[in-house]
C-alpha positions in Angstrom: 46.3 155.7 218.3 45.8 157.0 221.8 44.1 153.5 222.7 47.4 151.6 221.5 49.5 154.1 223.5 47.4 153.5 226.5 47.2 149.5 226.2 51.4 150.0 226.0 51.5 152.1 228.9 49.3 149.7 231.1 50.6 146.5 230.0 54.2 147.1 229.3 54.3 149.6 232.4 56.0 152.3 230.5 55.6 156.1 230.5 53.5 157.9 227.7 56.5 159.0 225.7 58.2 155.5 225.5 54.7 153.9 224.6 54.0 156.3 222.0 57.6 155.7 220.5 57.5 152.0 220.9 53.7 152.4 219.2 55.0 154.6 216.4 57.8 152.4 215.5 55.8 149.1 215.4 53.4 151.0 213.1 56.0 152.2 210.7 57.2 148.8 210.6 53.7 147.3 209.6 53.1 150.0 207.1 56.2 149.0 205.4 54.7 145.7 205.0 51.4 146.3 204.1 50.1 146.5 200.2 49.8 150.3 199.0 45.8 150.0 199.0 46.0 149.7 202.9 49.0 152.2 203.6 47.7 154.9 201.7 44.5 155.0 204.0 46.6 153.7 207.1 46.0 156.7 209.5 42.7 156.4 208.5 41.9 153.0 209.2 43.6 153.4 212.9 41.4 156.0 213.5 38.5 153.6 212.6 37.5 156.5 210.0 37.6 153.7 207.0 36.9 149.7 206.8 40.0 148.0 205.9 38.0 145.5 204.2 36.5 147.7 201.9 40.1 148.5 200.5 40.7 144.8 200.4 37.7 144.0 197.7 38.8 142.2 194.4 42.8 142.2 195.8 42.3 139.2 198.7 43.7 137.1 196.9 47.4 139.1 196.3 46.7 140.1 199.9 46.1 136.8 201.3 49.0 135.4 199.5 51.3 138.0 200.6 50.6 137.1 204.6 51.2 133.6 203.8 54.6 134.4 202.6 55.5 136.1 205.8 54.8 133.0 208.0 57.1 130.7 205.8 60.0 129.2 207.5 
């Protein structure tokens, strides 16, 4: 998460406190949209401790359908 905060600080010219709030807001919103199989391990995935693809094996069709639904108008 520190990497994301640094990116936001650099690209949006924000101080660390505001950049951290932005990153936390976006990640919280993302957590609310992802399947439970991912959100249960979200922090570990961000830290690079878990391969997200391994969590999705066997459930890829359902997840891909969910993502496709997000982009329908």
